C-alpha positions in Angstrom: 10.3 -2.2 -6.5 7.8 -0.3 -8.5 7.4 -1.7 -11.9 7.0 1.0 -14.4 6.9 4.7 -15.0 3.4 4.3 -16.4 1.7 3.9 -13.1 2.7 7.3 -11.8 2.1 8.7 -15.3 -1.4 7.5 -15.2 -1.9 9.2 -11.8 -0.4 12.4 -13.0 -2.3 12.5 -16.3 -5.8 11.5 -15.3 -7.1 14.5 -17.3 -5.8 12.9 -20.5 -9.2 11.2 -20.3 -10.8 14.6 -19.7 -10.6 14.5 -15.9 -10.1 17.7 -14.2 -6.9 16.2 -12.8 -6.2 13.4 -10.3 -7.4 15.7 -7.5 -9.0 19.1 -7.1 -9.4 22.1 -4.9 -12.2 21.6 -2.3 -12.4 23.8 0.7 -11.3 22.4 4.0 -13.6 19.7 5.0 -15.3 19.7 8.4 -14.5 16.0 8.6 -10.8 16.3 7.8 -8.4 13.7 9.2 -6.0 14.7 12.0 -2.5 13.5 12.0 -3.1 11.7 15.3 -5.8 9.4 13.9 -4.5 8.9 10.4 -2.7 5.7 11.4 -6.0 4.2 12.7 -8.1 4.5 9.5 -10.2 1.3 8.9 -9.2 -1.0 6.1 -12.7 -2.4 5.6 -16.2 -1.1 5.8 -18.9 -3.0 7.8 -19.9 -6.4 6.5 -22.8 -6.5 4.1 -26.1 -7.6 5.4 -26.9 -9.7 2.4 -26.7 -10.1 -1.4 -27.4 -7.3 -3.9 -28.7 -7.7 -7.4 -26.4 -5.2 -9.2 -24.2 -2.2 -8.8 -22.7 0.3 -11.2 -19.1 1.1 -10.3 -17.5 4.3 -11.7 -13.9 4.4 -13.0 -12.2 7.6 -14.0 -12.1 6.3 -17.5 -12.9 3.2 -19.5 -10.4 0.4 -19.0 -8.1 -0.3 -22.0 -7.2 -3.8 -21.1 -8.0 -6.6 -18.6 -4.7 -8.3 -19.3 -2.8 -8.3 -15.9 0.5 -8.0 -17.6 -0.4 -4.6 -19.1 -2.6 -3.3 -16.3 -1.0 -0.3 -14.7 -3.6 2.2 -13.5 -6.8 2.5 -11.4 -9.4 1.4 -14.1 -7.4 -1.6 -15.2 -6.4 -2.8 -11.8 -9.9 -2.4 -10.3 -11.4 -4.6 -13.0 -8.6 -7.2 -13.2 -8.5 -7.6 -9.4 -12.3 -8.3 -9.5 -11.8 -11.0 -12.2 -8.4 -12.5 -11.6 -6.3 -13.8 -8.7 -2.6 -13.8 -7.8 -0.6 -16.6 -6.3 -0.6 -14.7 -3.0 -3.3 -12.4 -1.7 -3.1 -8.9 -0.3 -5.2 -8.5 2.8 -7.1 -5.3 3.4 -4.6 -4.4 6.2 -1.7 -4.9 3.8 -0.5 -8.2 5.1 0.0 -11.2 2.8 -1.9 -14.5 2.8 -2.1 -17.5 0.6 -4.0 -17.0 -2.7 -3.9 -19.5 -5.6 -0.9 -20.9 -3.8 -2.3 -22.4 -0.6 1.2 -22.6 0.9 4.5 -20.8 0.1 7.9 -20.9 1.8 11.5 -20.3 1.1 13.2 -23.7 1.0 16.5 -21.8 0.8 17.2 -18.1 0.6 17.2 -18.5 -3.2 14.3 -21.0 -3.7 10.7 -20.1 -3.2 8.3 -23.0 -3.2 4.6 -22.6 -4.1 2.0 -25.3 -3.5 -1.1 -24.7 -5.6 -4.5 -24.8 -4.0 -6.6 -27.9 -4.9 -10.0 -27.6 -6.5 -9.5 -24.2 -8.3 -10.9 -23.9 -11.7 -11.0 -21.3 -14.4 -14.3 -19.9 -15.5 -14.5 -22.4 -18.4 -14.2 -25.3 -15.9 -10.6 -26.2 -16.6 -8.5 -26.8 -13.5 -5.7 -24.6 -12.4 -2.4 -26.3 -13.2 1.3 -25.7 -12.5 1.7 -25.2 -16.3 -0.7 -22.2 -16.0 1.5 -20.7 -13.3 4.7 -21.2 -15.2 3.1 -19.7 -18.3 1.8 -16.6 -16.5 5.0 -15.9 -14.7 7.2 -16.3 -17.8 4.8 -14.1 -19.7 5.1 -11.4 -17.1 8.9 -11.8 -17.1 9.1 -11.5 -20.9 9.8 -8.0 -22.1 8.4 -8.9 -25.5 5.0 -9.2 -23.9 4.9 -5.5 -23.6 4.0 -5.8 -19.9 5.3 -3.9 -16.9 6.5 -6.6 -14.5 9.8 -8.0 -15.8 11.8 -5.7 -13.5 10.3 -6.9 -10.2 10.7 -10.5 -11.2 14.3 -10.1 -12.4 15.8 -12.3 -9.7 13.9 -15.4 -10.9 16.3 -17.5 -13.0 14.3 -20.6 -13.3 10.7 -21.8 -12.8 10.2 -25.5 -12.4 7.3 -27.8 -11.9 7.9 -30.2 -9.0 4.9 -32.5 -8.9 1.3 -32.1 -9.7 0.7 -29.1 -7.4 4.1 -27.5 -6.8 6.1 -24.8 -8.6 9.6 -23.7 -7.5 11.1 -20.4 -8.3 14.9 -20.3 -8.3 16.5 -16.9 -7.6 19.8 -15.4 -8.5 20.0 -13.9 -5.0 17.7 -13.7 -2.0 14.5 -11.7 -2.7 12.1 -11.3 0.2 10.2 -8.6 -1.7 9.1 -11.3 -4.2 6.1 -12.6 -2.2 4.7 -9.0 -2.2 5.1 -8.8 -5.9 3.4 -12.2 -6.3 0.4 -10.7 -4.5 0.1 -8.0 -7.2 -0.6 -8.0 -10.9 2.9 -9.6 -11.4 1.6 -12.8 -9.7 -1.8 -13.1 -11.4 -2.4 -16.5 -13.1 -4.3 -16.7 -16.3 -5.2 -19.9 -18.3 -2.5 -20.8 -20.7 -4.7 -22.6 -23.1 -7.1 -19.7 -23.5 -4.4 -17.0 -23.6 -2.5 -18.9 -26.4 -5.7 -19.3 -28.4 -6.4 -15.5 -28.3 -2.8 -14.3 -28.8 -2.5 -10.5 -29.0 -6.3 -10.2 -28.6 -6.1 -11.5 -25.0 -7.3 -8.8 -22.6 -9.2 -6.9 -25.2 -13.0 -6.6 -25.8 -12.5 -9.1 -28.7 -10.3 -11.6 -26.8 -11.6 -11.4 -23.3 -9.9 -13.1 -20.5 -9.8 -16.4 -18.6 -9.2 -16.3 -14.8 -10.2 -17.9 -11.6 -11.8 -15.1 -9.6 -15.1 -14.5 -8.0 -16.5 -12.7 -11.0 -16.2 -13.5 -14.6 -16.4 -11.3 -17.7 -19.9 -11.1 -18.9 -19.9 -8.4 -21.6 -17.5 -5.7 -22.7 -18.1 -3.2 -25.5 -15.2 -0.8 -26.0 -16.0 2.7 -24.8 -19.1 1.4 -23.0 -19.9 -0.6 -19.8 -17.8 -3.6 -18.9 -20.0 -6.0 -17.0 -18.9 -8.8 -14.7 -21.1 -11.5 -13.3 -20.8 -13.6 -10.1 -18.9 -16.9 -10.6 -21.2 -19.6 -9.1 -18.3 -22.1 -9.0 -15.8 -19.8 -7.2 -13.5 -21.8 -4.9 -13.3 -19.5 -1.9 -16.4 -19.3 0.3 -15.0 -16.4 2.3 -15.1 -14.3 -0.9 -18.3 -15.6 -2.4 -19.7 -12.7 -4.5 -22.3 -10.7 -2.7 -23.5 -8.7 -5.7 -24.7 -10.7 -8.7 -23.6 -8.2 -11.4 -21.2 -5.2 -11.4 -21.2 -2.7 -14.3 -17.9 -0.8 -14.6 -18.4 2.5 -16.3 -15.9 5.1 -17.2 -16.9 8.5 -15.9 -14.3 11.1 -16.8 -16.0 14.2 -15.5 -16.1 14.9 -11.8 -19.4 16.8 -12.0 -21.0 13.9 -13.9 -19.7 11.5 -11.3 -21.2 13.6 -8.5 -24.5 13.8 -10.2 -24.6 10.1 -10.9 -23.9 9.3 -7.2 -26.6 11.8 -6.1 -29.2 10.2 -8.3 -28.2 6.6 -7.5 -27.3 6.0 -11.2 -23.8 5.2 -9.9 -23.4 3.0 -6.8 -19.9 3.6 -5.8 -16.3 4.5 -6.7 -12.8 4.8 -5.4 -12.3 8.5 -5.8 -9.3 9.7 -7.8 -10.6 13.3 -8.5 -11.4 15.2 -5.3 -12.5 18.4 -7.0 -16.1 17.9 -5.9 -15.2 16.5 -2.5 -17.3 19.2 -0.7 -20.3 18.5 -2.9 -20.0 14.7 -2.3 -20.1 15.3 1.5 -23.5 17.0 1.1 -25.1 14.1 -0.8 -27.5 12.4 1.6 -27.7 9.0 -0.1 -23.9 8.3 -0.2 -21.3 7.9 2.5 -17.6 8.7 2.2 -15.4 6.0 3.7 -11.8 7.0 4.4 -9.1 4.4 4.8 -5.4 3.7 4.4 -3.9 4.4 1.1 -0.6 3.6 -0.6 -0.4 6.9 -2.4 2.1 9.8 -1.9 2.2 13.0 -3.9 5.7 14.2 -4.8 7.7 16.9 -6.4 10.2 15.1 -8.7 13.5 16.6 -9.7 13.9 16.2 -13.5 17.6 16.3 -13.2 20.3 16.8 -10.6 22.6 19.0 -12.7 20.6 22.2 -12.2 19.6 24.1 -9.1 18.1 20.9 -7.5 21.5 19.2 -7.7 22.3 21.0 -4.4 20.7 19.2 -1.4 20.3 22.4 0.4 18.0 23.7 -2.3 15.9 20.6 -2.1 15.8 20.9 1.7 14.8 24.6 1.4 12.0 23.9 -1.0 10.6 21.2 1.4 10.8 23.7 4.3 9.0 26.4 2.3 6.1 24.2 1.1 2.9 24.6 3.1 1.6 21.1 3.3 -1.4 21.9 5.5 -2.7 24.4 3.0 -2.1 22.0 0.1 -3.9 19.2 2.0 -6.9 21.5 2.6 -6.9 22.7 -1.0 -6.7 19.3 -2.7 -7.9 16.7 -0.2 -10.2 18.6 2.0 -7.7 18.2 4.8 -7.7 14.4 4.5 -4.0 14.1 4.0 -1.0 14.3 6.4 2.5 15.6 6.1 5.3 13.1 5.4 7.0 12.3 8.6 8.3 9.4 6.5 8.6 9.3 2.7 5.8 6.7 2.1 2.2 6.5 3.2 1.5 4.5 6.4 -0.9 2.5 4.3 2.2 0.7 3.0 3.0 -0.9 6.3 2.0 -4.5 5.5 4.4 -5.9 8.1 6.5 -4.6 11.0 3.7 -2.1 11.9 4.9 -1.6 15.5 8.4 -0.6 14.3 7.1 1.6 11.5 4.6 3.3 13.8 7.4 4.0 16.4 9.6 5.4 13.7 6.7 7.6 12.4 5.9 8.9 15.9 9.5 9.7 16.5 9.9 11.6 13.3 9.1 15.4 13.2 5.9 16.5 11.7 7.0 18.6 8.7 6.2 22.3 9.1 7.1 25.4 7.0 10.3 27.2 8.2 10.9 30.1 5.8 13.8 31.6 7.7 15.7 28.3 7.7 14.8 27.8 4.0 16.1 31.2 3.1 19.3 30.5 5.0 19.9 27.3 3.0 19.3 29.1 -0.3 21.9 31.7 0.8 24.4 29.0 1.8 23.9 27.3 -1.5 24.4 30.5 -3.4 21.1 29.8 -5.2 19.3 33.1 -4.7 18.0 34.4 -8.0 18.8 31.1 -9.8 16.1 29.9 -12.3 13.8 27.1 -11.2 11.4 25.8 -13.8 8.4 23.8 -12.8 6.4 21.8 -15.4 2.7 22.1 -15.2 -0.5 21.6 -17.2 -3.4 24.0 -16.7 -5.7 21.2 -17.8 -4.7 19.0 -14.9 -6.2 20.4 -11.7 -4.0 18.8 -9.1 -0.8 19.1 -11.2 -1.6 22.8 -11.7 -2.5 23.4 -8.0 0.8 21.7 -7.0 2.9 23.6 -9.5 1.5 27.0 -8.3 2.1 26.0 -4.7 5.7 25.2 -5.5 6.0 28.4 -7.5 4.9 30.4 -4.4 7.3 28.4 -2.1 10.2 28.9 -4.4 9.6 32.6 -4.9 9.3 33.1 -1.1 12.8 31.8 -0.5 14.5 33.8 -3.3 14.6 31.4 -6.3 13.6 32.8 -9.7 10.8 30.4 -10.3 8.6 30.0 -13.4 6.1 27.6 -14.8 6.4 25.6 -18.1 2.9 24.7 -19.3 2.2 21.6 -21.5 -1.0 20.1 -22.6 -2.6 17.3 -20.5 -1.8 14.9 -23.3 1.9 15.9 -23.3 2.4 15.9 -19.5 2.9 12.1 -19.8 6.1 12.8 -21.8 7.8 14.0 -18.7 7.8 10.5 -17.4 8.7 8.7 -20.7 10.9 11.0 -22.8 14.1 12.5 -21.4 13.9 15.2 -24.1 10.6 16.4 -22.6 12.4 17.0 -19.3 15.0 19.3 -21.0 14.7 22.8 -19.7 12.6 21.6 -16.7 13.8 21.3 -13.1 10.9 19.6 -11.5 7.3 18.2 -12.0 4.8 16.6 -9.7 2.9 13.4 -9.5 0.9 11.1 -7.2 2.2 7.5 -7.2 2.1 4.2 -5.2 3.7 0.8 -4.8 2.2 -2.5 -5.9 2.0 -4.0 -2.4 2.2 -2.8 1.2 5.9 -2.3 1.7 7.6 1.1 1.6 10.3 -0.6 -0.6 7.8 -1.1 -3.4 7.9 2.6 -4.1 11.2 3.8 -2.7 13.3 1.4 -4.8 11.6 2.5 -8.0 12.9 6.1 -7.8 16.2 5.7 -5.8 17.8 2.6 -7.2 20.1 3.4 -10.1 18.1 1.2 -12.5 14.7 2.1 -10.9 11.9 2.5 -13.3 11.1 6.0 -11.9 14.7 7.2 -11.4 14.6 10.0 -13.9 17.4 12.2 -12.5 20.1 9.5 -12.3 20.1 9.7 -8.5 22.5 7.3 -6.9 23.2 6.9 -3.2 25.3 3.8 -2.4 24.4 4.0 1.3 20.7 3.9 0.4 21.2 1.1 -2.0 22.9 -0.9 0.7 20.0 -0.4 3.1 17.5 -1.4 0.4 19.5 -4.5 -0.5 19.7 -5.4 3.2 15.9 -5.2 3.4 15.4 -7.2 0.2 17.6 -10.0 1.4 16.3 -10.1 5.0 13.9 -13.0 5.8 12.9 -11.7 9.3 10.1 -9.1 8.9 11.2 -7.1 11.9 14.8 -6.8 10.7 13.4 -6.0 7.2 11.4 -3.2 8.7 14.4 -1.9 10.5 16.3 -1.8 7.2 13.5 0.0 5.5 13.3 2.5 8.3 17.0 3.2 7.8 16.3 3.5 4.0 13.5 5.9 4.6 15.7 8.0 6.9 18.2 8.3 4.1 15.4 9.3 1.7 14.1 12.0 3.9 17.6 13.3 4.5 18.6 13.3 0.8 15.2 14.1 -0.8 15.7 12.5 -4.2 12.0 13.1 -4.5 10.3 15.7 -2.2 7.2 14.1 -0.6 4.3 16.6 -0.4 1.5 14.8 1.4 0.1 11.3 2.1 -3.6 11.3 1.3 -6.2 9.0 2.7 -8.2 6.6 0.4 -11.7 7.7 -0.4 -14.4 5.1 -1.0 -17.7 6.6 -2.0 -20.7 4.3 -1.6 -24.5 4.5 -2.0 -25.8 3.9 1.5 -27.8 0.9 0.2 -24.4 -0.9 -0.2 -21.6 -1.8 2.1 -18.8 -4.3 2.6 -16.1 -3.1 0.1 -12.6 -2.5 1.4 -11.7 1.0 2.4 -8.0 0.3 1.7 -5.7 0.2 -1.3 -6.0 -3.6 -1.4 -8.8 -3.2 -3.9 -6.2 -2.5 -6.5 -4.6 -6.0 -6.3 -7.1 -8.5 -4.8 -10.8 -9.4 -5.3 -12.1 -7.7 -2.2 -14.9 -6.0 -4.2 -16.6 -9.4 -3.9 -17.6 -8.4 -0.4 -19.8 -5.6 -1.7 -23.4 -6.2 -0.8 -26.6 -4.9 0.6 -26.4 -2.5 3.5 -28.0 -3.0 6.8 
């Protein structure tokens, strides 16, 4: 399941840090992705030709923490995944592989055994121990830590050390989503000794961090550059750092980012603001790499007691929304309509089954006549429909106006409720902020490559993103079947059934699935062009271009 409201909040409120939204309004790109080749986007760029001395990497804002327990957004995850490692590792194609645990298996359906890798040391030279694993997992499970991962680890009832290199997780019931979570921030291991010595300062500029990854923290001044340096004693030769030093810098203005990339002052970034996409395409010294993403943009019902409580109204709005126009306006055409509710970049297993289900599903297209008929059948013509927006958030405002146009075109009495960029976050955290509002939009993602990681977060009754109180017992049964299914193919079949129910019931209305955009100076290459950069240390592959 998704862990916390805060991840989608951060995506919806990028402009809180003075961004012009999490996306923008470029004109249609000449290199737009067609629906037919979207599934084949590459997960890695070409291998680096050799080492590089340094790189400056742009984040949409400065990171606020490098504590994995409280990392929840692009800046934090990008930095933490460069420094730290999880028990399991997400591969660029979304599959799982051993990480700090060299082996893992379910001894029984309710017992997950992790064998720790030999020879791993923290940056200070201390060896990785089972005690560090127990400490890190218990810390992530503890709601008092203030972290975001207790929900996804909630089936762990006991963590025991069984020998010098083995940790066993005892579960209240089978949980085959757990390995995926252990490949995300929820499974990152930090050094117990160091973390206890720093207390609440851990993860801050004053307290630093202590991890095992290919880069170690070199310098961090709040509000300025965070610098990481190659770890010469890193254990994994396949991820030996190719760039000696990476300077992470918050760049909250899209025009400033574009200028920095053009002059070479900025070496690369994973793009979260597409408002200058067309300008970026014209810069001769950079290349835009497009790859599989885990993101989906949604319209979210704030409640199911108003006009959106009628499924026919939700269906009508989905039929009235012009996804091709929205993709062109916000993503330069580099997004596809939701044949399924989650991005194909989330298919970390069962890809043949998911692909077949995707190809068999209809490509969503506007149908105003059918939409008007549904509104008539629901008796909803002329009913008020209030959409929250913020004129300071470019993508949010673009989406809100697109939904306003769609709603008006089918006979609803639609209007916008504008809030400041700083207050848009309250829609995700404060039920009172949602009073008087029928819907709002966001872009969000799961923590590992499984459709369940996102779907469960907003459809399960206790899901962290279930704002409307939505409850579908049939969908809950399908999700539980997936979570308790050891066989990946059968798990995929259960998730396909769950997705079918989501698309039929539309608890959230999916708008588009965008591609991932990696912007790199042509002097550099090797970084992943997939969403795996958010959870695993693949930035270590960044090096000199050919």
